[in-house]
mmJSON file of the N, C-alpha and C atoms, coordinates in Angstrom:
{"data_MODEL":{"atom_site":{
"group_PDB":["ATOM","ATOM","ATOM","ATOM","ATOM","ATOM","ATOM","ATOM","ATOM","ATOM","ATOM","ATOM","ATOM","ATOM","ATOM","ATOM","ATOM","ATOM","ATOM","ATOM","ATOM","ATOM","ATOM","ATOM","ATOM","ATOM","ATOM","ATOM","ATOM","ATOM","ATOM","ATOM","ATOM","ATOM","ATOM","ATOM","ATOM","ATOM","ATOM","ATOM","ATOM","ATOM","ATOM","ATOM","ATOM","ATOM","ATOM","ATOM","ATOM","ATOM","ATOM","ATOM","ATOM","ATOM","ATOM","ATOM","ATOM","ATOM","ATOM","ATOM","ATOM","ATOM","ATOM","ATOM","ATOM","ATOM","ATOM","ATOM","ATOM","ATOM","ATOM","ATOM","ATOM","ATOM","ATOM","ATOM","ATOM","ATOM","ATOM","ATOM","ATOM","ATOM","ATOM","ATOM","ATOM","ATOM","ATOM","ATOM","ATOM","ATOM","ATOM","ATOM","ATOM","ATOM","ATOM","ATOM","ATOM","ATOM","ATOM","ATOM","ATOM","ATOM","ATOM","ATOM","ATOM","ATOM","ATOM","ATOM","ATOM","ATOM","ATOM","ATOM","ATOM","ATOM","ATOM","ATOM","ATOM","ATOM","ATOM","ATOM","ATOM","ATOM","ATOM","ATOM","ATOM","ATOM","ATOM","ATOM","ATOM","ATOM","ATOM","ATOM","ATOM","ATOM","ATOM","ATOM","ATOM","ATOM","ATOM","ATOM","ATOM","ATOM","ATOM","ATOM","ATOM","ATOM","ATOM","ATOM","ATOM","ATOM","ATOM","ATOM","ATOM","ATOM","ATOM","ATOM","ATOM","ATOM","ATOM","ATOM","ATOM","ATOM","ATOM","ATOM","ATOM","ATOM","ATOM","ATOM","ATOM","ATOM","ATOM","ATOM","ATOM","ATOM","ATOM","ATOM","ATOM","ATOM","ATOM","ATOM","ATOM","ATOM","ATOM","ATOM","ATOM","ATOM","ATOM","ATOM","ATOM","ATOM","ATOM","ATOM","ATOM","ATOM","ATOM","ATOM","ATOM","ATOM","ATOM","ATOM","ATOM","ATOM","ATOM","ATOM"],
"id":[1,2,3,4,5,6,7,8,9,10,11,12,13,14,15,16,17,18,19,20,21,22,23,24,25,26,27,28,29,30,31,32,33,34,35,36,37,38,39,40,41,42,43,44,45,46,47,48,49,50,51,52,53,54,55,56,57,58,59,60,61,62,63,64,65,66,67,68,69,70,71,72,73,74,75,76,77,78,79,80,81,82,83,84,85,86,87,88,89,90,91,92,93,94,95,96,97,98,99,100,101,102,103,104,105,106,107,108,109,110,111,112,113,114,115,116,117,118,119,120,121,122,123,124,125,126,127,128,129,130,131,132,133,134,135,136,137,138,139,140,141,142,143,144,145,146,147,148,149,150,151,152,153,154,155,156,157,158,159,160,161,162,163,164,165,166,167,168,169,170,171,172,173,174,175,176,177,178,179,180,181,182,183,184,185,186,187,188,189,190,191,192,193,194,195,196,197,198,199,200,201,202,203,204],
"type_symbol":["N","C","C","N","C","C","N","C","C","N","C","C","N","C","C","N","C","C","N","C","C","N","C","C","N","C","C","N","C","C","N","C","C","N","C","C","N","C","C","N","C","C","N","C","C","N","C","C","N","C","C","N","C","C","N","C","C","N","C","C","N","C","C","N","C","C","N","C","C","N","C","C","N","C","C","N","C","C","N","C","C","N","C","C","N","C","C","N","C","C","N","C","C","N","C","C","N","C","C","N","C","C","N","C","C","N","C","C","N","C","C","N","C","C","N","C","C","N","C","C","N","C","C","N","C","C","N","C","C","N","C","C","N","C","C","N","C","C","N","C","C","N","C","C","N","C","C","N","C","C","N","C","C","N","C","C","N","C","C","N","C","C","N","C","C","N","C","C","N","C","C","N","C","C","N","C","C","N","C","C","N","C","C","N","C","C","N","C","C","N","C","C","N","C","C","N","C","C","N","C","C","N","C","C"],
"label_atom_id":["N","CA","C","N","CA","C","N","CA","C","N","CA","C","N","CA","C","N","CA","C","N","CA","C","N","CA","C","N","CA","C","N","CA","C","N","CA","C","N","CA","C","N","CA","C","N","CA","C","N","CA","C","N","CA","C","N","CA","C","N","CA","C","N","CA","C","N","CA","C","N","CA","C","N","CA","C","N","CA","C","N","CA","C","N","CA","C","N","CA","C","N","CA","C","N","CA","C","N","CA","C","N","CA","C","N","CA","C","N","CA","C","N","CA","C","N","CA","C","N","CA","C","N","CA","C","N","CA","C","N","CA","C","N","CA","C","N","CA","C","N","CA","C","N","CA","C","N","CA","C","N","CA","C","N","CA","C","N","CA","C","N","CA","C","N","CA","C","N","CA","C","N","CA","C","N","CA","C","N","CA","C","N","CA","C","N","CA","C","N","CA","C","N","CA","C","N","CA","C","N","CA","C","N","CA","C","N","CA","C","N","CA","C","N","CA","C","N","CA","C","N","CA","C","N","CA","C","N","CA","C","N","CA","C","N","CA","C"],
"label_alt_id":[null,null,null,null,null,null,null,null,null,null,null,null,null,null,null,null,null,null,null,null,null,null,null,null,null,null,null,null,null,null,null,null,null,null,null,null,null,null,null,null,null,null,null,null,null,null,null,null,null,null,null,null,null,null,null,null,null,null,null,null,null,null,null,null,null,null,null,null,null,null,null,null,null,null,null,null,null,null,null,null,null,null,null,null,null,null,null,null,null,null,null,null,null,null,null,null,null,null,null,null,null,null,null,null,null,null,null,null,null,null,null,null,null,null,null,null,null,null,null,null,null,null,null,null,null,null,null,null,null,null,null,null,null,null,null,null,null,null,null,null,null,null,null,null,null,null,null,null,null,null,null,null,null,null,null,null,null,null,null,null,null,null,null,null,null,null,null,null,null,null,null,null,null,null,null,null,null,null,null,null,null,null,null,null,null,null,null,null,null,null,null,null,null,null,null,null,null,null,null,null,null,null,null,null],
"label_comp_id":["MET","MET","MET","THR","THR","THR","GLU","GLU","GLU","LYS","LYS","LYS","LYS","LYS","LYS","VAL","VAL","VAL","ALA","ALA","ALA","LEU","LEU","LEU","LYS","LYS","LYS","MET","MET","MET","VAL","VAL","VAL","ILE","ILE","ILE","ASP","ASP","ASP","GLY","GLY","GLY","LYS","LYS","LYS","GLU","GLU","GLU","ARG","ARG","ARG","ASP","ASP","ASP","VAL","VAL","VAL","SER","SER","SER","PHE","PHE","PHE","GLU","GLU","GLU","GLU","GLU","GLU","LEU","LEU","LEU","ALA","ALA","ALA","LEU","LEU","LEU","SER","SER","SER","ASN","ASN","ASN","ASN","ASN","ASN","LEU","LEU","LEU","ALA","ALA","ALA","GLN","GLN","GLN","GLU","GLU","GLU","ALA","ALA","ALA","LEU","LEU","LEU","VAL","VAL","VAL","ARG","ARG","ARG","LEU","LEU","LEU","LEU","LEU","LEU","ILE","ILE","ILE","GLN","GLN","GLN","LYS","LYS","LYS","LYS","LYS","LYS","ILE","ILE","ILE","ILE","ILE","ILE","GLU","GLU","GLU","PRO","PRO","PRO","LYS","LYS","LYS","GLN","GLN","GLN","LEU","LEU","LEU","LEU","LEU","LEU","GLU","GLU","GLU","MET","MET","MET","MET","MET","MET","GLU","GLU","GLU","THR","THR","THR","VAL","VAL","VAL","LYS","LYS","LYS","LYS","LYS","LYS","GLU","GLU","GLU","ARG","ARG","ARG","TYR","TYR","TYR","ARG","ARG","ARG","THR","THR","THR","PRO","PRO","PRO","ASP","ASP","ASP","ASP","ASP","ASP","MET","MET","MET"],
"label_asym_id":["A","A","A","A","A","A","A","A","A","A","A","A","A","A","A","A","A","A","A","A","A","A","A","A","A","A","A","A","A","A","A","A","A","A","A","A","A","A","A","A","A","A","A","A","A","A","A","A","A","A","A","A","A","A","A","A","A","A","A","A","A","A","A","A","A","A","A","A","A","A","A","A","A","A","A","A","A","A","A","A","A","A","A","A","A","A","A","A","A","A","A","A","A","A","A","A","A","A","A","A","A","A","A","A","A","A","A","A","A","A","A","A","A","A","A","A","A","A","A","A","A","A","A","A","A","A","A","A","A","A","A","A","A","A","A","A","A","A","A","A","A","A","A","A","A","A","A","A","A","A","A","A","A","A","A","A","A","A","A","A","A","A","A","A","A","A","A","A","A","A","A","A","A","A","A","A","A","A","A","A","A","A","A","A","A","A","A","A","A","A","A","A","A","A","A","A","A","A","A","A","A","A","A","A"],
"label_entity_id":["1","1","1","1","1","1","1","1","1","1","1","1","1","1","1","1","1","1","1","1","1","1","1","1","1","1","1","1","1","1","1","1","1","1","1","1","1","1","1","1","1","1","1","1","1","1","1","1","1","1","1","1","1","1","1","1","1","1","1","1","1","1","1","1","1","1","1","1","1","1","1","1","1","1","1","1","1","1","1","1","1","1","1","1","1","1","1","1","1","1","1","1","1","1","1","1","1","1","1","1","1","1","1","1","1","1","1","1","1","1","1","1","1","1","1","1","1","1","1","1","1","1","1","1","1","1","1","1","1","1","1","1","1","1","1","1","1","1","1","1","1","1","1","1","1","1","1","1","1","1","1","1","1","1","1","1","1","1","1","1","1","1","1","1","1","1","1","1","1","1","1","1","1","1","1","1","1","1","1","1","1","1","1","1","1","1","1","1","1","1","1","1","1","1","1","1","1","1","1","1","1","1","1","1"],
"label_seq_id":[1,1,1,2,2,2,3,3,3,4,4,4,5,5,5,6,6,6,7,7,7,8,8,8,9,9,9,10,10,10,11,11,11,12,12,12,13,13,13,14,14,14,15,15,15,16,16,16,17,17,17,18,18,18,19,19,19,20,20,20,21,21,21,22,22,22,23,23,23,24,24,24,25,25,25,26,26,26,27,27,27,28,28,28,29,29,29,30,30,30,31,31,31,32,32,32,33,33,33,34,34,34,35,35,35,36,36,36,37,37,37,38,38,38,39,39,39,40,40,40,41,41,41,42,42,42,43,43,43,44,44,44,45,45,45,46,46,46,47,47,47,48,48,48,49,49,49,50,50,50,51,51,51,52,52,52,53,53,53,54,54,54,55,55,55,56,56,56,57,57,57,58,58,58,59,59,59,60,60,60,61,61,61,62,62,62,63,63,63,64,64,64,65,65,65,66,66,66,67,67,67,68,68,68],
"pdbx_PDB_ins_code":[null,null,null,null,null,null,null,null,null,null,null,null,null,null,null,null,null,null,null,null,null,null,null,null,null,null,null,null,null,null,null,null,null,null,null,null,null,null,null,null,null,null,null,null,null,null,null,null,null,null,null,null,null,null,null,null,null,null,null,null,null,null,null,null,null,null,null,null,null,null,null,null,null,null,null,null,null,null,null,null,null,null,null,null,null,null,null,null,null,null,null,null,null,null,null,null,null,null,null,null,null,null,null,null,null,null,null,null,null,null,null,null,null,null,null,null,null,null,null,null,null,null,null,null,null,null,null,null,null,null,null,null,null,null,null,null,null,null,null,null,null,null,null,null,null,null,null,null,null,null,null,null,null,null,null,null,null,null,null,null,null,null,null,null,null,null,null,null,null,null,null,null,null,null,null,null,null,null,null,null,null,null,null,null,null,null,null,null,null,null,null,null,null,null,null,null,null,null,null,null,null,null,null,null],
"Cartn_x":[18.224,17.395,16.175,15.597,14.671,13.319,12.865,10.886,10.308,9.054,8.51,6.911,6.677,5.785,4.071,3.776,2.401,1.559,1.067,0.036,-1.854,-2.127,-3.01,-2.536,-4.23,-4.606,-5.162,-5.416,-5.866,-6.253,-7.457,-7.844,-8.844,-7.937,-8.029,-8.704,-9.411,-9.324,-9.496,-9.743,-9.834,-8.982,-7.341,-6.139,-6.015,-5.293,-5.206,-3.438,-3.042,-2.07,-1.864,-0.81,-0.032,0.374,0.238,0.791,1.774,2.338,3.56,3.107,3.765,4.117,4.166,5.422,6.235,5.657,4.651,4.184,3.045,2.081,1.375,1.889,2.64,3.214,3.149,4.136,4.838,3.075,1.665,0.397,0.274,0.174,-0.582,0.548,0.757,1.887,1.881,2.207,1.406,-0.063,-1.119,-2.403,-2.084,-1.572,-1.378,-1.218,-0.307,0.548,0.092,-0.436,-1.994,-2.818,-3.343,-4.27,-4.295,-2.839,-2.638,-1.987,-1.702,-1.184,-2.257,-3.641,-5.285,-5.426,-4.689,-6.032,-5.116,-4.164,-3.577,-3.274,-3.637,-3.751,-4.983,-6.06,-6.519,-7.979,-6.207,-6.478,-7.559,-7.726,-8.787,-7.998,-6.735,-5.249,-4.123,-3.421,-2.083,-1.039,0.243,0.897,1.694,1.524,1.953,0.283,-0.541,-1.161,-1.386,-0.523,-0.209,0.424,1.395,2.938,2.5,1.457,0.672,0.374,-0.4,-1.643,-0.435,0.214,1.483,2.458,2.428,2.881,1.955,0.934,-0.347,-0.418,-0.446,-0.963,0.537,1.332,2.384,2.903,1.951,2.598,1.168,0.465,-0.836,0.119,0.252,0.335,1.942,2.55,4.067,3.788,3.494,3.334,3.627,4.171,4.763,4.046,3.603,3.05,2.977,4.307,4.42,3.615,2.893,2.249,0.951,0.179,-0.931,-1.704],
"Cartn_y":[14.226,13.318,12.617,11.581,11.44,12.017,11.551,12.568,10.523,11.431,10.601,10.829,9.458,8.83,9.235,9.835,10.074,9.025,8.722,7.504,7.689,8.823,9.787,11.188,11.64,13.176,13.559,14.863,15.013,16.175,16.868,18.234,18.765,20.029,20.083,21.508,21.929,23.114,24.341,23.701,23.608,22.902,22.862,22.95,21.608,20.595,19.64,19.935,18.688,18.059,16.458,16.16,15.126,14.187,12.857,12.573,10.873,11.078,10.188,9.131,7.278,6.249,6.319,7.373,7.102,7.529,9.194,9.664,8.313,8.391,7.364,6.368,5.902,4.386,4.694,6.145,6.599,6.139,7.389,7.569,6.45,5.567,3.851,3.732,4.308,2.934,3.852,5.13,5.827,5.892,5.67,5.576,3.865,2.849,1.435,1.67,2.541,2.502,2.954,4.202,4.353,3.992,3.175,1.973,1.685,0.63,-0.828,-0.134,1.028,1.836,1.902,2.123,2.271,0.971,-0.267,-1.015,-1.384,-1.558,-1.988,-1.219,0.384,1.456,0.986,0.854,-0.034,-1.56,-1.809,-3.06,-4.252,-4.157,-4.297,-5.84,-5.807,-6.96,-6.25,-7.673,-7.833,-7.575,-6.377,-7.216,-8.384,-9.524,-10.579,-11.707,-11.045,-11.062,-10.988,-9.708,-8.898,-9.932,-9.628,-10.993,-12.332,-12.628,-14.154,-13.882,-13.05,-12.714,-11.807,-11.387,-10.925,-12.029,-13.653,-14.165,-15.201,-15.374,-16.361,-15.125,-14.407,-13.455,-14.192,-13.911,-14.156,-14.937,-16.3,-17.947,-17.749,-16.743,-17.377,-16.428,-15.603,-14.688,-15.097,-15.768,-16.128,-17.754,-18.027,-19.607,-19.707,-20.912,-21.383,-22.919,-22.479,-23.466,-25.554,-25.2,-26.589,-26.71,-25.849,-25.298,-25.849,-25.431,-25.658,-26.808],
"Cartn_z":[-15.833,-14.941,-15.554,-15.516,-15.541,-15.342,-16.462,-16.158,-15.093,-14.959,-13.703,-14.669,-14.942,-15.411,-14.896,-15.269,-14.819,-14.428,-13.155,-12.551,-12.729,-12.66,-13.087,-12.999,-13.295,-13.061,-12.437,-11.26,-10.297,-10.711,-10.473,-10.371,-8.533,-8.706,-6.844,-6.782,-6.89,-6.731,-7.808,-9.247,-10.462,-10.614,-10.623,-10.466,-11.681,-12.547,-12.722,-12.448,-11.508,-10.841,-11.238,-12.318,-12.34,-11.04,-10.886,-9.701,-10.459,-9.74,-10.482,-9.085,-9.937,-9.378,-8.174,-8.406,-6.999,-5.645,-6.232,-5.014,-4.643,-5.953,-5.637,-4.308,-4.654,-3.894,-2.245,-2.314,-1.227,-0.905,-1.071,-0.207,-0.25,-0.399,-0.727,1.154,0.56,2.352,3.142,3.149,4.614,5.139,4.183,4.108,4.675,4.448,5.326,6.123,7.036,8.108,9.471,8.566,9.391,9.778,8.809,8.737,10.247,9.964,10.54,12.412,11.895,13.751,14.438,14.303,14.804,14.521,14.001,13.964,15.444,15.66,16.732,17.955,17.53,19.262,19.051,19.117,19.306,19.746,19.675,20.139,18.987,18.702,17.627,16.714,16.478,15.862,16.84,17.003,17.457,16.402,16.545,15.208,15.463,16.157,16.212,14.969,14.788,13.833,12.616,12.574,11.296,10.602,11.067,10.595,10.01,11.304,10.26,9.137,8.994,7.939,6.89,6.875,5.931,5.292,6.295,5.473,5.172,5.458,4.76,2.973,3.288,2.096,1.25,1.485,0.893,0.501,0.253,0.331,-0.535,-0.577,-1.303,-2.641,-2.651,-4.174,-4.532,-3.743,-4.683,-4.739,-5.322,-4.813,-6.242,-6.45,-7.612,-8.423,-9.879,-9.977,-9.606,-8.697,-7.898,-6.996,-6.688,-5.366,-5.253,-6.24,-7.469,-6.851],
"occupancy":[1.0,1.0,1.0,1.0,1.0,1.0,1.0,1.0,1.0,1.0,1.0,1.0,1.0,1.0,1.0,1.0,1.0,1.0,1.0,1.0,1.0,1.0,1.0,1.0,1.0,1.0,1.0,1.0,1.0,1.0,1.0,1.0,1.0,1.0,1.0,1.0,1.0,1.0,1.0,1.0,1.0,1.0,1.0,1.0,1.0,1.0,1.0,1.0,1.0,1.0,1.0,1.0,1.0,1.0,1.0,1.0,1.0,1.0,1.0,1.0,1.0,1.0,1.0,1.0,1.0,1.0,1.0,1.0,1.0,1.0,1.0,1.0,1.0,1.0,1.0,1.0,1.0,1.0,1.0,1.0,1.0,1.0,1.0,1.0,1.0,1.0,1.0,1.0,1.0,1.0,1.0,1.0,1.0,1.0,1.0,1.0,1.0,1.0,1.0,1.0,1.0,1.0,1.0,1.0,1.0,1.0,1.0,1.0,1.0,1.0,1.0,1.0,1.0,1.0,1.0,1.0,1.0,1.0,1.0,1.0,1.0,1.0,1.0,1.0,1.0,1.0,1.0,1.0,1.0,1.0,1.0,1.0,1.0,1.0,1.0,1.0,1.0,1.0,1.0,1.0,1.0,1.0,1.0,1.0,1.0,1.0,1.0,1.0,1.0,1.0,1.0,1.0,1.0,1.0,1.0,1.0,1.0,1.0,1.0,1.0,1.0,1.0,1.0,1.0,1.0,1.0,1.0,1.0,1.0,1.0,1.0,1.0,1.0,1.0,1.0,1.0,1.0,1.0,1.0,1.0,1.0,1.0,1.0,1.0,1.0,1.0,1.0,1.0,1.0,1.0,1.0,1.0,1.0,1.0,1.0,1.0,1.0,1.0,1.0,1.0,1.0,1.0,1.0,1.0],
"B_iso_or_equiv":[0.0,0.0,0.0,0.0,0.0,0.0,0.0,0.0,0.0,0.0,0.0,0.0,0.0,0.0,0.0,0.0,0.0,0.0,0.0,0.0,0.0,0.0,0.0,0.0,0.0,0.0,0.0,0.0,0.0,0.0,0.0,0.0,0.0,0.0,0.0,0.0,0.0,0.0,0.0,0.0,0.0,0.0,0.0,0.0,0.0,0.0,0.0,0.0,0.0,0.0,0.0,0.0,0.0,0.0,0.0,0.0,0.0,0.0,0.0,0.0,0.0,0.0,0.0,0.0,0.0,0.0,0.0,0.0,0.0,0.0,0.0,0.0,0.0,0.0,0.0,0.0,0.0,0.0,0.0,0.0,0.0,0.0,0.0,0.0,0.0,0.0,0.0,0.0,0.0,0.0,0.0,0.0,0.0,0.0,0.0,0.0,0.0,0.0,0.0,0.0,0.0,0.0,0.0,0.0,0.0,0.0,0.0,0.0,0.0,0.0,0.0,0.0,0.0,0.0,0.0,0.0,0.0,0.0,0.0,0.0,0.0,0.0,0.0,0.0,0.0,0.0,0.0,0.0,0.0,0.0,0.0,0.0,0.0,0.0,0.0,0.0,0.0,0.0,0.0,0.0,0.0,0.0,0.0,0.0,0.0,0.0,0.0,0.0,0.0,0.0,0.0,0.0,0.0,0.0,0.0,0.0,0.0,0.0,0.0,0.0,0.0,0.0,0.0,0.0,0.0,0.0,0.0,0.0,0.0,0.0,0.0,0.0,0.0,0.0,0.0,0.0,0.0,0.0,0.0,0.0,0.0,0.0,0.0,0.0,0.0,0.0,0.0,0.0,0.0,0.0,0.0,0.0,0.0,0.0,0.0,0.0,0.0,0.0,0.0,0.0,0.0,0.0,0.0,0.0],
"pdbx_formal_charge":[null,null,null,null,null,null,null,null,null,null,null,null,null,null,null,null,null,null,null,null,null,null,null,null,null,null,null,null,null,null,null,null,null,null,null,null,null,null,null,null,null,null,null,null,null,null,null,null,null,null,null,null,null,null,null,null,null,null,null,null,null,null,null,null,null,null,null,null,null,null,null,null,null,null,null,null,null,null,null,null,null,null,null,null,null,null,null,null,null,null,null,null,null,null,null,null,null,null,null,null,null,null,null,null,null,null,null,null,null,null,null,null,null,null,null,null,null,null,null,null,null,null,null,null,null,null,null,null,null,null,null,null,null,null,null,null,null,null,null,null,null,null,null,null,null,null,null,null,null,null,null,null,null,null,null,null,null,null,null,null,null,null,null,null,null,null,null,null,null,null,null,null,null,null,null,null,null,null,null,null,null,null,null,null,null,null,null,null,null,null,null,null,null,null,null,null,null,null,null,null,null,null,null,null],
"auth_seq_id":[1,1,1,2,2,2,3,3,3,4,4,4,5,5,5,6,6,6,7,7,7,8,8,8,9,9,9,10,10,10,11,11,11,12,12,12,13,13,13,14,14,14,15,15,15,16,16,16,17,17,17,18,18,18,19,19,19,20,20,20,21,21,21,22,22,22,23,23,23,24,24,24,25,25,25,26,26,26,27,27,27,28,28,28,29,29,29,30,30,30,31,31,31,32,32,32,33,33,33,34,34,34,35,35,35,36,36,36,37,37,37,38,38,38,39,39,39,40,40,40,41,41,41,42,42,42,43,43,43,44,44,44,45,45,45,46,46,46,47,47,47,48,48,48,49,49,49,50,50,50,51,51,51,52,52,52,53,53,53,54,54,54,55,55,55,56,56,56,57,57,57,58,58,58,59,59,59,60,60,60,61,61,61,62,62,62,63,63,63,64,64,64,65,65,65,66,66,66,67,67,67,68,68,68],
"auth_comp_id":["MET","MET","MET","THR","THR","THR","GLU","GLU","GLU","LYS","LYS","LYS","LYS","LYS","LYS","VAL","VAL","VAL","ALA","ALA","ALA","LEU","LEU","LEU","LYS","LYS","LYS","MET","MET","MET","VAL","VAL","VAL","ILE","ILE","ILE","ASP","ASP","ASP","GLY","GLY","GLY","LYS","LYS","LYS","GLU","GLU","GLU","ARG","ARG","ARG","ASP","ASP","ASP","VAL","VAL","VAL","SER","SER","SER","PHE","PHE","PHE","GLU","GLU","GLU","GLU","GLU","GLU","LEU","LEU","LEU","ALA","ALA","ALA","LEU","LEU","LEU","SER","SER","SER","ASN","ASN","ASN","ASN","ASN","ASN","LEU","LEU","LEU","ALA","ALA","ALA","GLN","GLN","GLN","GLU","GLU","GLU","ALA","ALA","ALA","LEU","LEU","LEU","VAL","VAL","VAL","ARG","ARG","ARG","LEU","LEU","LEU","LEU","LEU","LEU","ILE","ILE","ILE","GLN","GLN","GLN","LYS","LYS","LYS","LYS","LYS","LYS","ILE","ILE","ILE","ILE","ILE","ILE","GLU","GLU","GLU","PRO","PRO","PRO","LYS","LYS","LYS","GLN","GLN","GLN","LEU","LEU","LEU","LEU","LEU","LEU","GLU","GLU","GLU","MET","MET","MET","MET","MET","MET","GLU","GLU","GLU","THR","THR","THR","VAL","VAL","VAL","LYS","LYS","LYS","LYS","LYS","LYS","GLU","GLU","GLU","ARG","ARG","ARG","TYR","TYR","TYR","ARG","ARG","ARG","THR","THR","THR","PRO","PRO","PRO","ASP","ASP","ASP","ASP","ASP","ASP","MET","MET","MET"],
"auth_asym_id":["A","A","A","A","A","A","A","A","A","A","A","A","A","A","A","A","A","A","A","A","A","A","A","A","A","A","A","A","A","A","A","A","A","A","A","A","A","A","A","A","A","A","A","A","A","A","A","A","A","A","A","A","A","A","A","A","A","A","A","A","A","A","A","A","A","A","A","A","A","A","A","A","A","A","A","A","A","A","A","A","A","A","A","A","A","A","A","A","A","A","A","A","A","A","A","A","A","A","A","A","A","A","A","A","A","A","A","A","A","A","A","A","A","A","A","A","A","A","A","A","A","A","A","A","A","A","A","A","A","A","A","A","A","A","A","A","A","A","A","A","A","A","A","A","A","A","A","A","A","A","A","A","A","A","A","A","A","A","A","A","A","A","A","A","A","A","A","A","A","A","A","A","A","A","A","A","A","A","A","A","A","A","A","A","A","A","A","A","A","A","A","A","A","A","A","A","A","A","A","A","A","A","A","A"],
"auth_atom_id":["N","CA","C","N","CA","C","N","CA","C","N","CA","C","N","CA","C","N","CA","C","N","CA","C","N","CA","C","N","CA","C","N","CA","C","N","CA","C","N","CA","C","N","CA","C","N","CA","C","N","CA","C","N","CA","C","N","CA","C","N","CA","C","N","CA","C","N","CA","C","N","CA","C","N","CA","C","N","CA","C","N","CA","C","N","CA","C","N","CA","C","N","CA","C","N","CA","C","N","CA","C","N","CA","C","N","CA","C","N","CA","C","N","CA","C","N","CA","C","N","CA","C","N","CA","C","N","CA","C","N","CA","C","N","CA","C","N","CA","C","N","CA","C","N","CA","C","N","CA","C","N","CA","C","N","CA","C","N","CA","C","N","CA","C","N","CA","C","N","CA","C","N","CA","C","N","CA","C","N","CA","C","N","CA","C","N","CA","C","N","CA","C","N","CA","C","N","CA","C","N","CA","C","N","CA","C","N","CA","C","N","CA","C","N","CA","C","N","CA","C","N","CA","C","N","CA","C","N","CA","C","N","CA","C","N","CA","C"],
"pdbx_PDB_model_num":[1,1,1,1,1,1,1,1,1,1,1,1,1,1,1,1,1,1,1,1,1,1,1,1,1,1,1,1,1,1,1,1,1,1,1,1,1,1,1,1,1,1,1,1,1,1,1,1,1,1,1,1,1,1,1,1,1,1,1,1,1,1,1,1,1,1,1,1,1,1,1,1,1,1,1,1,1,1,1,1,1,1,1,1,1,1,1,1,1,1,1,1,1,1,1,1,1,1,1,1,1,1,1,1,1,1,1,1,1,1,1,1,1,1,1,1,1,1,1,1,1,1,1,1,1,1,1,1,1,1,1,1,1,1,1,1,1,1,1,1,1,1,1,1,1,1,1,1,1,1,1,1,1,1,1,1,1,1,1,1,1,1,1,1,1,1,1,1,1,1,1,1,1,1,1,1,1,1,1,1,1,1,1,1,1,1,1,1,1,1,1,1,1,1,1,1,1,1,1,1,1,1,1,1]
}}}
């Protein structure tokens, strides 16, 4: 079994707890999904807008030196 690397240490009710990178990533994904669902449910954004913005961010983030 491989040892999980510690991403951060938390203190809850006086007890120290290690949080792995996997747990941190899962927590971030859950929070992001909940936020997106609320924004869509409250009709603040449309699913199509989200997909379009994701594509925009992807193009900005993963551009090659030739694109600059």
